PDB file of N, CA, C and O in Angstrom, chain B, residues numbered from 101:
ATOM      1  N   MET B 101      18.037   3.968   1.723  1.00  0.00           N
ATOM      2  CA  MET B 101      18.482   3.954   0.364  1.00  0.00           C
ATOM      3  C   MET B 101      17.489   3.790  -0.658  1.00  0.00           C
ATOM      4  O   MET B 101      16.587   3.203  -0.060  1.00  0.00           O
ATOM      5  N   PRO B 102      17.164   3.937  -1.689  1.00  0.00           N
ATOM      6  CA  PRO B 102      15.961   3.565  -2.264  1.00  0.00           C
ATOM      7  C   PRO B 102      16.071   2.331  -2.715  1.00  0.00           C
ATOM      8  O   PRO B 102      17.185   2.115  -3.189  1.00  0.00           O
ATOM      9  N   ASN B 103      15.162   1.218  -2.757  1.00  0.00           N
ATOM     10  CA  ASN B 103      14.919   0.303  -3.119  1.00  0.00           C
ATOM     11  C   ASN B 103      14.049   0.254  -5.029  1.00  0.00           C
ATOM     12  O   ASN B 103      12.866   0.170  -5.360  1.00  0.00           O
ATOM     13  N   ILE B 104      15.624   0.375  -6.044  1.00  0.00           N
ATOM     14  CA  ILE B 104      14.897   0.086  -7.561  1.00  0.00           C
ATOM     15  C   ILE B 104      14.825  -1.169  -7.732  1.00  0.00           C
ATOM     16  O   ILE B 104      15.421  -1.699  -6.794  1.00  0.00           O
ATOM     17  N   LYS B 105      14.378  -1.991  -8.489  1.00  0.00           N
ATOM     18  CA  LYS B 105      14.447  -2.975  -8.903  1.00  0.00           C
ATOM     19  C   LYS B 105      13.723  -2.838 -10.871  1.00  0.00           C
ATOM     20  O   LYS B 105      12.917  -2.064 -11.387  1.00  0.00           O
ATOM     21  N   PRO B 106      14.480  -3.937 -11.385  1.00  0.00           N
ATOM     22  CA  PRO B 106      13.884  -4.255 -12.602  1.00  0.00           C
ATOM     23  C   PRO B 106      12.700  -4.314 -12.963  1.00  0.00           C
ATOM     24  O   PRO B 106      11.834  -4.525 -12.114  1.00  0.00           O
ATOM     25  N   ILE B 107      12.468  -4.196 -13.898  1.00  0.00           N
ATOM     26  CA  ILE B 107      10.681  -4.006 -14.122  1.00  0.00           C
ATOM     27  C   ILE B 107      10.259  -5.693 -14.263  1.00  0.00           C
ATOM     28  O   ILE B 107       9.188  -6.018 -13.752  1.00  0.00           O
ATOM     29  N   SER B 108      11.231  -6.948 -15.069  1.00  0.00           N
ATOM     30  CA  SER B 108      10.959  -8.075 -14.621  1.00  0.00           C
ATOM     31  C   SER B 108      10.972  -9.161 -13.610  1.00  0.00           C
ATOM     32  O   SER B 108      10.826 -10.383 -13.586  1.00  0.00           O
ATOM     33  N   GLU B 109      11.253  -8.015 -12.638  1.00  0.00           N
ATOM     34  CA  GLU B 109      11.246  -8.810 -10.872  1.00  0.00           C
ATOM     35  C   GLU B 109       9.957  -8.922 -10.940  1.00  0.00           C
ATOM     36  O   GLU B 109       9.569 -10.030 -10.567  1.00  0.00           O
ATOM     37  N   MET B 110       8.762  -7.877 -11.421  1.00  0.00           N
ATOM     38  CA  MET B 110       7.420  -8.074 -10.652  1.00  0.00           C
ATOM     39  C   MET B 110       6.787  -8.926 -11.161  1.00  0.00           C
ATOM     40  O   MET B 110       5.583  -8.685 -11.248  1.00  0.00           O
ATOM     41  N   LYS B 111       7.286 -10.278 -11.718  1.00  0.00           N
ATOM     42  CA  LYS B 111       7.003 -11.700 -12.092  1.00  0.00           C
ATOM     43  C   LYS B 111       7.212 -12.497 -10.543  1.00  0.00           C
ATOM     44  O   LYS B 111       6.681 -13.565 -10.242  1.00  0.00           O
ATOM     45  N   ASN B 112       8.095 -11.707  -9.694  1.00  0.00           N
ATOM     46  CA  ASN B 112       8.367 -12.195  -8.191  1.00  0.00           C
ATOM     47  C   ASN B 112       6.850 -11.414  -7.659  1.00  0.00           C
ATOM     48  O   ASN B 112       6.810 -11.682  -6.458  1.00  0.00           O
ATOM     49  N   TYR B 113       6.047 -10.878  -7.882  1.00  0.00           N
ATOM     50  CA  TYR B 113       4.966  -9.818  -6.792  1.00  0.00           C
ATOM     51  C   TYR B 113       5.132 -10.443  -5.570  1.00  0.00           C
ATOM     52  O   TYR B 113       5.873  -9.697  -4.929  1.00  0.00           O
ATOM     53  N   THR B 114       4.819 -11.497  -4.833  1.00  0.00           N
ATOM     54  CA  THR B 114       4.088 -11.976  -3.947  1.00  0.00           C
ATOM     55  C   THR B 114       5.860 -11.576  -3.147  1.00  0.00           C
ATOM     56  O   THR B 114       5.654 -10.882  -2.151  1.00  0.00           O
ATOM     57  N   SER B 115       6.627 -11.707  -3.247  1.00  0.00           N
ATOM     58  CA  SER B 115       8.414 -11.265  -2.842  1.00  0.00           C
ATOM     59  C   SER B 115       8.450  -9.932  -2.747  1.00  0.00           C
ATOM     60  O   SER B 115       8.743  -9.498  -1.634  1.00  0.00           O
ATOM     61  N   ILE B 116       8.124  -8.758  -4.036  1.00  0.00           N
ATOM     62  CA  ILE B 116       7.996  -7.690  -4.129  1.00  0.00           C
ATOM     63  C   ILE B 116       7.247  -7.085  -2.937  1.00  0.00           C
ATOM     64  O   ILE B 116       7.860  -6.367  -2.147  1.00  0.00           O
ATOM     65  N   VAL B 117       5.743  -7.390  -2.754  1.00  0.00           N
ATOM     66  CA  VAL B 117       4.448  -6.509  -1.960  1.00  0.00           C
ATOM     67  C   VAL B 117       5.244  -7.213  -0.394  1.00  0.00           C
ATOM     68  O   VAL B 117       4.917  -6.823   0.727  1.00  0.00           O
ATOM     69  N   ASN B 118       5.995  -7.973  -0.573  1.00  0.00           N
ATOM     70  CA  ASN B 118       5.682  -8.206   1.552  1.00  0.00           C
ATOM     71  C   ASN B 118       7.878  -7.301   1.814  1.00  0.00           C
ATOM     72  O   ASN B 118       8.435  -7.369   2.910  1.00  0.00           O
ATOM     73  N   GLU B 119       8.560  -6.642   0.585  1.00  0.00           N
ATOM     74  CA  GLU B 119       9.078  -6.349   0.994  1.00  0.00           C
ATOM     75  C   GLU B 119       8.624  -4.094   1.550  1.00  0.00           C
ATOM     76  O   GLU B 119       9.015  -3.196   2.296  1.00  0.00           O
ATOM     77  N   LEU B 120       7.588  -4.398   0.466  1.00  0.00           N
ATOM     78  CA  LEU B 120       6.397  -3.177   0.205  1.00  0.00           C
ATOM     79  C   LEU B 120       6.445  -2.670   2.300  1.00  0.00           C
ATOM     80  O   LEU B 120       6.044  -3.442   3.171  1.00  0.00           O
ATOM     81  N   ALA B 121       6.999  -1.321   2.568  1.00  0.00           N
ATOM     82  CA  ALA B 121       6.405  -1.114   3.881  1.00  0.00           C
ATOM     83  C   ALA B 121       6.076   0.451   3.599  1.00  0.00           C
ATOM     84  O   ALA B 121       6.579   1.139   2.711  1.00  0.00           O
ATOM     85  N   TYR B 122       4.935   0.928   4.744  1.00  0.00           N
ATOM     86  CA  TYR B 122       5.240   2.540   4.673  1.00  0.00           C
ATOM     87  C   TYR B 122       6.311   3.714   4.899  1.00  0.00           C
ATOM     88  O   TYR B 122       6.481   4.203   6.016  1.00  0.00           O
ATOM     89  N   GLY B 123       6.898   4.059   3.964  1.00  0.00           N
ATOM     90  CA  GLY B 123       8.120   4.839   3.679  1.00  0.00           C
ATOM     91  C   GLY B 123       8.838   4.370   2.830  1.00  0.00           C
ATOM     92  O   GLY B 123       9.616   5.143   2.270  1.00  0.00           O
ATOM     93  N   ASN B 124       8.822   3.037   2.468  1.00  0.00           N
ATOM     94  CA  ASN B 124       9.668   2.109   1.585  1.00  0.00           C
ATOM     95  C   ASN B 124       9.243   1.621   0.535  1.00  0.00           C
ATOM     96  O   ASN B 124       8.823   0.513   0.202  1.00  0.00           O
ATOM     97  N   ARG B 125       9.448   2.871  -0.104  1.00  0.00           N
ATOM     98  CA  ARG B 125       8.892   2.403  -1.725  1.00  0.00           C
ATOM     99  C   ARG B 125      10.011   1.678  -2.510  1.00  0.00           C
ATOM    100  O   ARG B 125      11.216   1.649  -2.256  1.00  0.00           O
ATOM    101  N   ILE B 126       9.060   0.872  -3.918  1.00  0.00           N
ATOM    102  CA  ILE B 126       9.639   0.184  -4.595  1.00  0.00           C
ATOM    103  C   ILE B 126       9.675   0.901  -6.187  1.00  0.00           C
ATOM    104  O   ILE B 126       8.607   1.194  -6.724  1.00  0.00           O
ATOM    105  N   TYR B 127      10.744   1.105  -6.752  1.00  0.00           N
ATOM    106  CA  TYR B 127      10.971   1.534  -8.125  1.00  0.00           C
ATOM    107  C   TYR B 127      11.166   1.081  -9.290  1.00  0.00           C
ATOM    108  O   TYR B 127      12.290   0.682  -9.596  1.00  0.00           O
ATOM    109  N   PHE B 128      10.388   1.056  -9.955  1.00  0.00           N
ATOM    110  CA  PHE B 128      10.909  -0.297 -11.145  1.00  0.00           C
ATOM    111  C   PHE B 128      11.405   0.574 -12.577  1.00  0.00           C
ATOM    112  O   PHE B 128      10.969   1.591 -13.117  1.00  0.00           O
ATOM    113  N   THR B 129      12.523  -0.352 -12.889  1.00  0.00           N
ATOM    114  CA  THR B 129      13.063   0.668 -14.213  1.00  0.00           C
ATOM    115  C   THR B 129      12.751  -0.329 -15.617  1.00  0.00           C
ATOM    116  O   THR B 129      12.539  -1.521 -15.390  1.00  0.00           O
ATOM    117  N   LYS B 130      12.734  -0.039 -16.486  1.00  0.00           N
ATOM    118  CA  LYS B 130      12.806  -0.514 -17.482  1.00  0.00           C
ATOM    119  C   LYS B 130      13.928  -0.164 -18.525  1.00  0.00           C
ATOM    120  O   LYS B 130      13.700   0.909 -19.082  1.00  0.00           O
ATOM    121  N   ASN B 131      14.923  -0.705 -18.879  1.00  0.00           N
ATOM    122  CA  ASN B 131      15.517  -0.129 -20.262  1.00  0.00           C
ATOM    123  C   ASN B 131      16.425   0.460 -19.430  1.00  0.00           C
ATOM    124  O   ASN B 131      17.181   1.165 -20.099  1.00  0.00           O
ATOM    125  N   GLY B 132      16.731   0.485 -18.050  1.00  0.00           N
ATOM    126  CA  GLY B 132      17.880   1.431 -16.641  1.00  0.00           C
ATOM    127  C   GLY B 132      17.242   2.774 -16.326  1.00  0.00           C
ATOM    128  O   GLY B 132      17.858   3.511 -15.555  1.00  0.00           O
ATOM    129  N   HIS B 133      15.745   3.298 -16.976  1.00  0.00           N
ATOM    130  CA  HIS B 133      14.705   4.496 -16.706  1.00  0.00           C
ATOM    131  C   HIS B 133      14.072   4.140 -15.858  1.00  0.00           C
ATOM    132  O   HIS B 133      14.242   2.980 -15.485  1.00  0.00           O
ATOM    133  N   GLY B 134      12.899   5.120 -15.073  1.00  0.00           N
ATOM    134  CA  GLY B 134      12.446   4.996 -13.855  1.00  0.00           C
ATOM    135  C   GLY B 134      11.221   4.547 -14.645  1.00  0.00           C
ATOM    136  O   GLY B 134      11.156   5.141 -15.722  1.00  0.00           O
ATOM    137  N   LEU B 135      10.229   3.679 -14.439  1.00  0.00           N
ATOM    138  CA  LEU B 135       9.104   3.326 -14.896  1.00  0.00           C
ATOM    139  C   LEU B 135       7.821   3.733 -14.270  1.00  0.00           C
ATOM    140  O   LEU B 135       6.882   4.358 -14.761  1.00  0.00           O
ATOM    141  N   CYS B 136       8.047   3.053 -12.617  1.00  0.00           N
ATOM    142  CA  CYS B 136       6.734   3.294 -11.953  1.00  0.00           C
ATOM    143  C   CYS B 136       7.075   3.063 -10.667  1.00  0.00           C
ATOM    144  O   CYS B 136       8.084   2.384 -10.472  1.00  0.00           O
ATOM    145  N   ALA B 137       6.656   3.343 -10.038  1.00  0.00           N
ATOM    146  CA  ALA B 137       7.167   2.793  -8.037  1.00  0.00           C
ATOM    147  C   ALA B 137       5.519   2.027  -7.477  1.00  0.00           C
ATOM    148  O   ALA B 137       4.460   2.056  -8.105  1.00  0.00           O
ATOM    149  N   LEU B 138       5.726   1.526  -6.412  1.00  0.00           N
ATOM    150  CA  LEU B 138       4.966   0.653  -5.496  1.00  0.00           C
ATOM    151  C   LEU B 138       4.825   1.324  -4.328  1.00  0.00           C
ATOM    152  O   LEU B 138       5.917   1.264  -3.764  1.00  0.00           O
ATOM    153  N   VAL B 139       3.819   2.112  -3.475  1.00  0.00           N
ATOM    154  CA  VAL B 139       3.660   2.808  -2.478  1.00  0.00           C
ATOM    155  C   VAL B 139       2.970   1.999  -2.079  1.00  0.00           C
ATOM    156  O   VAL B 139       2.288   1.263  -2.790  1.00  0.00           O
ATOM    157  N   ASP B 140       3.045   1.969  -0.064  1.00  0.00           N
ATOM    158  CA  ASP B 140       1.883   1.631   0.375  1.00  0.00           C
ATOM    159  C   ASP B 140       1.113   2.413   0.464  1.00  0.00           C
ATOM    160  O   ASP B 140       1.424   3.600   0.359  1.00  0.00           O
ATOM    161  N   MET B 141      -0.261   1.982   0.708  1.00  0.00           N
ATOM    162  CA  MET B 141      -1.618   2.863  -0.002  1.00  0.00           C
ATOM    163  C   MET B 141      -1.724   3.562   1.992  1.00  0.00           C
ATOM    164  O   MET B 141      -2.785   4.181   2.065  1.00  0.00           O
ATOM    165  N   LYS B 142      -1.340   3.579   2.717  1.00  0.00           N
ATOM    166  CA  LYS B 142      -1.105   4.658   4.237  1.00  0.00           C
ATOM    167  C   LYS B 142      -0.968   5.834   3.485  1.00  0.00           C
ATOM    168  O   LYS B 142      -1.638   6.865   3.433  1.00  0.00           O
ATOM    169  N   GLU B 143       0.794   5.171   2.494  1.00  0.00           N
ATOM    170  CA  GLU B 143       1.515   6.546   2.168  1.00  0.00           C
ATOM    171  C   GLU B 143       0.586   7.360   1.267  1.00  0.00           C
ATOM    172  O   GLU B 143       0.119   8.469   1.525  1.00  0.00           O
ATOM    173  N   LEU B 144       0.381   6.573   0.090  1.00  0.00           N
ATOM    174  CA  LEU B 144      -0.013   6.765  -0.623  1.00  0.00           C
ATOM    175  C   LEU B 144      -1.490   8.259  -0.395  1.00  0.00           C
ATOM    176  O   LEU B 144      -1.580   9.331  -0.995  1.00  0.00           O
ATOM    177  N   ASP B 145      -2.146   7.829   0.390  1.00  0.00           N
ATOM    178  CA  ASP B 145      -3.419   8.520   0.991  1.00  0.00           C
ATOM    179  C   ASP B 145      -2.820  10.110   1.548  1.00  0.00           C
ATOM    180  O   ASP B 145      -3.363  11.205   1.403  1.00  0.00           O
ATOM    181  N   GLU B 146      -1.986   9.896   1.979  1.00  0.00           N
ATOM    182  CA  GLU B 146      -1.069  11.093   2.785  1.00  0.00           C
ATOM    183  C   GLU B 146      -0.716  11.901   1.559  1.00  0.00           C
ATOM    184  O   GLU B 146      -0.779  13.123   1.418  1.00  0.00           O
ATOM    185  N   LEU B 147      -0.256  10.793   0.531  1.00  0.00           N
ATOM    186  CA  LEU B 147       0.535  12.175  -0.121  1.00  0.00           C
ATOM    187  C   LEU B 147      -0.735  12.872  -1.237  1.00  0.00           C
ATOM    188  O   LEU B 147      -0.480  13.858  -1.929  1.00  0.00           O
ATOM    189  N   ASP B 148      -2.113  12.170  -1.260  1.00  0.00           N
ATOM    190  CA  ASP B 148      -3.059  12.622  -1.519  1.00  0.00           C
ATOM    191  C   ASP B 148      -3.775  13.787  -0.711  1.00  0.00           C
ATOM    192  O   ASP B 148      -4.380  14.792  -1.085  1.00  0.00           O
ATOM    193  N   THR B 149      -3.511  13.334   0.383  1.00  0.00           N
ATOM    194  CA  THR B 149      -4.117  14.858   1.718  1.00  0.00           C
ATOM    195  C   THR B 149      -2.912  15.718   1.459  1.00  0.00           C
ATOM    196  O   THR B 149      -3.213  16.839   1.870  1.00  0.00           O
ATOM    197  N   LEU B 150      -2.116  15.726   1.143  1.00  0.00           N
ATOM    198  CA  LEU B 150      -0.545  16.714   1.187  1.00  0.00           C
ATOM    199  C   LEU B 150      -1.330  17.759   0.029  1.00  0.00           C
ATOM    200  O   LEU B 150      -1.631  18.952  -0.007  1.00  0.00           O
ATOM    201  N   LYS B 151      -1.472  16.531  -0.910  1.00  0.00           N
ATOM    202  CA  LYS B 151      -1.570  17.747  -3.001  1.00  0.00           C
ATOM    203  C   LYS B 151      -2.657  17.756  -2.555  1.00  0.00           C
ATOM    204  O   LYS B 151      -2.726  18.014  -3.757  1.00  0.00           O
ATOM    205  N   ALA B 152      -4.160  17.743  -1.819  1.00  0.00           N
ATOM    206  CA  ALA B 152      -5.049  18.408  -1.536  1.00  0.00           C
ATOM    207  C   ALA B 152      -4.801  19.673  -1.173  1.00  0.00           C
ATOM    208  O   ALA B 152      -4.955  20.708  -1.821  1.00  0.00           O
ATOM    209  N   LYS B 153      -4.407  19.507  -0.091  1.00  0.00           N
ATOM    210  CA  LYS B 153      -4.280  21.112   0.618  1.00  0.00           C
ATOM    211  C   LYS B 153      -3.540  21.717   0.511  1.00  0.00           C
ATOM    212  O   LYS B 153      -3.539  22.699   1.254  1.00  0.00           O
ATOM    213  N   PHE B 154      -2.357  21.548  -0.521  1.00  0.00           N
ATOM    214  CA  PHE B 154      -1.268  21.826  -1.388  1.00  0.00           C
ATOM    215  C   PHE B 154      -2.096  23.205  -2.342  1.00  0.00           C
ATOM    216  O   PHE B 154      -1.855  24.407  -2.453  1.00  0.00           O
ATOM    217  N   GLN B 155      -3.163  22.274  -2.914  1.00  0.00           N
ATOM    218  CA  GLN B 155      -3.928  22.666  -3.940  1.00  0.00           C
ATOM    219  C   GLN B 155      -5.094  23.882  -3.267  1.00  0.00           C
ATOM    220  O   GLN B 155      -5.352  25.037  -3.606  1.00  0.00           O
ATOM    221  N   LEU B 156      -5.398  23.365  -2.629  1.00  0.00           N
ATOM    222  CA  LEU B 156      -6.542  24.457  -1.518  1.00  0.00           C
ATOM    223  C   LEU B 156      -5.792  25.482  -1.110  1.00  0.00           C
ATOM    224  O   LEU B 156      -6.520  26.469  -1.215  1.00  0.00           O
ATOM    225  N   LEU B 157      -4.337  25.936  -0.545  1.00  0.00           N
ATOM    226  CA  LEU B 157      -3.826  26.527   0.160  1.00  0.00           C
ATOM    227  C   LEU B 157      -3.201  27.765  -1.141  1.00  0.00           C
ATOM    228  O   LEU B 157      -3.277  28.977  -0.942  1.00  0.00           O
ATOM    229  N   THR B 158      -2.409  26.958  -2.860  1.00  0.00           N
ATOM    230  CA  THR B 158      -2.539  27.877  -3.372  1.00  0.00           C
ATOM    231  C   THR B 158      -3.658  28.789  -4.331  1.00  0.00           C
ATOM    232  O   THR B 158      -3.359  29.852  -4.874  1.00  0.00           O
ATOM    233  N   LYS B 159      -5.187  28.040  -4.423  1.00  0.00           N
ATOM    234  CA  LYS B 159      -6.180  28.603  -4.314  1.00  0.00           C
ATOM    235  C   LYS B 159      -6.642  29.389  -3.593  1.00  0.00           C
ATOM    236  O   LYS B 159      -7.351  30.050  -4.352  1.00  0.00           O
ATOM    237  N   LEU B 160      -6.769  29.898  -2.388  1.00  0.00           N
ATOM    238  CA  LEU B 160      -6.471  30.888  -1.555  1.00  0.00           C
ATOM    239  C   LEU B 160      -5.539  31.413  -1.878  1.00  0.00           C
ATOM    240  O   LEU B 160      -5.997  32.480  -2.286  1.00  0.00           O
ATOM    241  N   ASN B 161      -4.515  31.457  -2.005  1.00  0.00           N
ATOM    242  CA  ASN B 161      -3.697  32.755  -1.754  1.00  0.00           C
ATOM    243  C   ASN B 161      -3.882  32.933  -3.005  1.00  0.00           C
ATOM    244  O   ASN B 161      -3.324  34.027  -3.092  1.00  0.00           O
ATOM    245  N   GLU B 162      -4.223  32.714  -4.018  1.00  0.00           N
ATOM    246  CA  GLU B 162      -4.701  33.111  -5.556  1.00  0.00           C
ATOM    247  C   GLU B 162      -5.642  34.061  -5.033  1.00  0.00           C
ATOM    248  O   GLU B 162      -5.483  35.187  -5.503  1.00  0.00           O
ATOM    249  N   ALA B 163      -6.788  33.919  -4.011  1.00  0.00           N
ATOM    250  CA  ALA B 163      -7.794  34.895  -4.129  1.00  0.00           C
ATOM    251  C   ALA B 163      -7.444  35.762  -3.124  1.00  0.00           C
ATOM    252  O   ALA B 163      -7.145  36.895  -3.498  1.00  0.00           O
ATOM    253  N   LYS B 164      -7.421  35.636  -2.482  1.00  0.00           N
ATOM    254  CA  LYS B 164      -6.173  37.168  -1.386  1.00  0.00           C
ATOM    255  C   LYS B 164      -5.596  37.555  -2.490  1.00  0.00           C
ATOM    256  O   LYS B 164      -6.362  38.367  -3.010  1.00  0.00           O
ATOM    257  N   ILE B 165      -4.864  37.447  -2.994  1.00  0.00           N
ATOM    258  CA  ILE B 165      -4.193  38.419  -4.006  1.00  0.00           C
ATOM    259  C   ILE B 165      -5.531  38.774  -5.355  1.00  0.00           C
ATOM    260  O   ILE B 165      -4.879  39.563  -6.040  1.00  0.00           O
ATOM    261  N   SER B 166      -6.410  38.699  -5.813  1.00  0.00           N
ATOM    262  CA  SER B 166      -7.076  39.073  -6.534  1.00  0.00           C
ATOM    263  C   SER B 166      -8.100  40.058  -5.770  1.00  0.00           C
ATOM    264  O   SER B 166      -8.741  40.991  -6.253  1.00  0.00           O
ATOM    265  N   ILE B 167      -8.075  39.599  -4.472  1.00  0.00           N
ATOM    266  CA  ILE B 167      -8.792  40.144  -3.795  1.00  0.00           C
ATOM    267  C   ILE B 167      -8.145  41.596  -2.937  1.00  0.00           C
ATOM    268  O   ILE B 167      -8.830  42.443  -2.363  1.00  0.00           O
ATOM    269  N   LYS B 168      -7.251  41.580  -3.007  1.00  0.00           N
ATOM    270  CA  LYS B 168      -5.612  42.667  -2.749  1.00  0.00           C
ATOM    271  C   LYS B 168      -5.706  43.343  -4.126  1.00  0.00           C
ATOM    272  O   LYS B 168      -5.932  44.553  -4.158  1.00  0.00           O
ATOM    273  N   ASP B 169      -5.579  42.778  -5.054  1.00  0.00           N
ATOM    274  CA  ASP B 169      -5.175  43.810  -6.076  1.00  0.00           C
ATOM    275  C   ASP B 169      -7.185  44.402  -6.922  1.00  0.00           C
ATOM    276  O   ASP B 169      -7.493  45.567  -7.174  1.00  0.00           O
ATOM    277  N   GLU B 170      -7.982  43.327  -7.109  1.00  0.00           N
ATOM    278  CA  GLU B 170      -9.270  44.046  -7.478  1.00  0.00           C
ATOM    279  C   GLU B 170     -10.155  44.430  -6.640  1.00  0.00           C
ATOM    280  O   GLU B 170     -10.941  45.296  -7.023  1.00  0.00           O
ATOM    281  N   GLY B 171     -10.241  44.048  -5.659  1.00  0.00           N
ATOM    282  CA  GLY B 171     -11.116  44.643  -4.278  1.00  0.00           C
ATOM    283  C   GLY B 171     -11.859  43.683  -4.631  1.00  0.00           C
ATOM    284  O   GLY B 171     -11.372  42.804  -5.342  1.00  0.00           O
ATOM    285  N   THR B 172     -13.140  43.617  -4.247  1.00  0.00           N
ATOM    286  CA  THR B 172     -14.187  42.358  -3.624  1.00  0.00           C
ATOM    287  C   THR B 172     -15.862  42.954  -4.602  1.00  0.00           C
ATOM    288  O   THR B 172     -16.042  43.979  -5.259  1.00  0.00           O
ATOM    289  N   PHE B 173     -16.651  41.990  -4.349  1.00  0.00           N
ATOM    290  CA  PHE B 173     -18.102  42.802  -4.975  1.00  0.00           C
ATOM    291  C   PHE B 173     -18.504  43.516  -4.269  1.00  0.00           C
ATOM    292  O   PHE B 173     -19.330  44.342  -4.659  1.00  0.00           O
ATOM    293  N   THR B 174     -18.181  43.491  -3.261  1.00  0.00           N
ATOM    294  CA  THR B 174     -18.915  44.449  -2.181  1.00  0.00           C
ATOM    295  C   THR B 174     -18.458  45.585  -2.476  1.00  0.00           C
ATOM    296  O   THR B 174     -19.138  46.522  -2.892  1.00  0.00           O
ATOM    297  N   ASP B 175     -16.965  45.595  -2.234  1.00  0.00           N
ATOM    298  CA  ASP B 175     -16.324  47.110  -3.169  1.00  0.00           C
ATOM    299  C   ASP B 175     -16.958  47.510  -3.948  1.00  0.00           C
ATOM    300  O   ASP B 175     -17.268  48.654  -3.613  1.00  0.00           O
ATOM    301  N   ALA B 176     -17.564  47.146  -5.257  1.00  0.00           N
ATOM    302  CA  ALA B 176     -18.054  47.413  -6.222  1.00  0.00           C
ATOM    303  C   ALA B 176     -19.468  47.996  -5.663  1.00  0.00           C
ATOM    304  O   ALA B 176     -19.851  49.165  -5.710  1.00  0.00           O
ATOM    305  N   ILE B 177     -19.885  47.290  -5.326  1.00  0.00           N
ATOM    306  CA  ILE B 177     -21.250  47.802  -4.367  1.00  0.00           C
ATOM    307  C   ILE B 177     -21.188  48.870  -3.987  1.00  0.00           C
ATOM    308  O   ILE B 177     -21.954  49.662  -4.535  1.00  0.00           O
ATOM    309  N   PHE B 178     -20.446  49.305  -3.099  1.00  0.00           N
ATOM    310  CA  PHE B 178     -20.323  50.586  -2.425  1.00  0.00           C
ATOM    311  C   PHE B 178     -19.681  51.564  -2.972  1.00  0.00           C
ATOM    312  O   PHE B 178     -19.712  52.699  -2.495  1.00  0.00           O
ATOM    313  N   SER B 179     -18.864  51.177  -4.292  1.00  0.00           N
ATOM    314  CA  SER B 179     -18.015  52.445  -5.154  1.00  0.00           C
ATOM    315  C   SER B 179     -19.176  52.813  -5.843  1.00  0.00           C
ATOM    316  O   SER B 179     -18.970  53.712  -6.658  1.00  0.00           O
ATOM    317  N   ASN B 180     -20.708  52.278  -5.760  1.00  0.00           N
ATOM    318  CA  ASN B 180     -21.800  52.250  -7.711  1.00  0.00           C
ATOM    319  C   ASN B 180     -22.670  53.116  -6.598  1.00  0.00           C
ATOM    320  O   ASN B 180     -23.530  53.878  -7.039  1.00  0.00           O
ATOM    321  N   LEU B 181     -22.443  53.007  -4.974  1.00  0.00           N
ATOM    322  CA  LEU B 181     -23.284  53.703  -4.443  1.00  0.00           C
ATOM    323  C   LEU B 181     -23.183  55.534  -3.713  1.00  0.00           C
ATOM    324  O   LEU B 181     -23.892  56.403  -3.205  1.00  0.00           O
ATOM    325  N   GLY B 182     -21.938  55.286  -4.080  1.00  0.00           N
ATOM    326  CA  GLY B 182     -20.811  56.761  -3.319  1.00  0.00           C
ATOM    327  C   GLY B 182     -20.725  56.452  -1.953  1.00  0.00           C
ATOM    328  O   GLY B 182     -20.932  57.249  -1.038  1.00  0.00           O
ATOM    329  N   GLU B 183     -20.508  55.628  -1.875  1.00  0.00           N
ATOM    330  CA  GLU B 183     -20.155  55.201  -0.343  1.00  0.00           C
ATOM    331  C   GLU B 183     -18.975  54.410   0.179  1.00  0.00           C
ATOM    332  O   GLU B 183     -19.128  53.309  -0.350  1.00  0.00           O
ATOM    333  N   ASP B 184     -17.738  54.354   1.022  1.00  0.00           N
ATOM    334  CA  ASP B 184     -16.929  53.765   1.434  1.00  0.00           C
ATOM    335  C   ASP B 184     -17.097  52.708   1.685  1.00  0.00           C
ATOM    336  O   ASP B 184     -17.886  52.581   2.621  1.00  0.00           O
ATOM    337  N   SER B 185     -16.566  51.427   1.124  1.00  0.00           N
ATOM    338  CA  SER B 185     -17.278  50.158   2.008  1.00  0.00           C
ATOM    339  C   SER B 185     -16.126  49.522   2.953  1.00  0.00           C
ATOM    340  O   SER B 185     -15.893  48.322   3.099  1.00  0.00           O
ATOM    341  N   LYS B 186     -15.313  50.860   3.697  1.00  0.00           N
ATOM    342  CA  LYS B 186     -14.241  50.470   4.634  1.00  0.00           C
ATOM    343  C   LYS B 186     -14.730  51.344   5.979  1.00  0.00           C
ATOM    344  O   LYS B 186     -14.077  51.290   7.021  1.00  0.00           O
TER     345      LYS B 186
END
């Protein structure tokens, strides 16, 4: 169950930090709307790693599609020489 607190609870910072644990994020609201979250550092590092991996895989997929659609620099050189690169 999400741990949701009003931002005014930040006055009791020490007690809030004691509630924080891996997988137990604390969400803060202001006027009933989500404002920010407090996340364990290990969990944040893992989220950053996952984001970087996703971005890398996205770029690799874009490159794969580009090679399939447009060919490679080597393909262009061989075609200019009149040779088949395959």
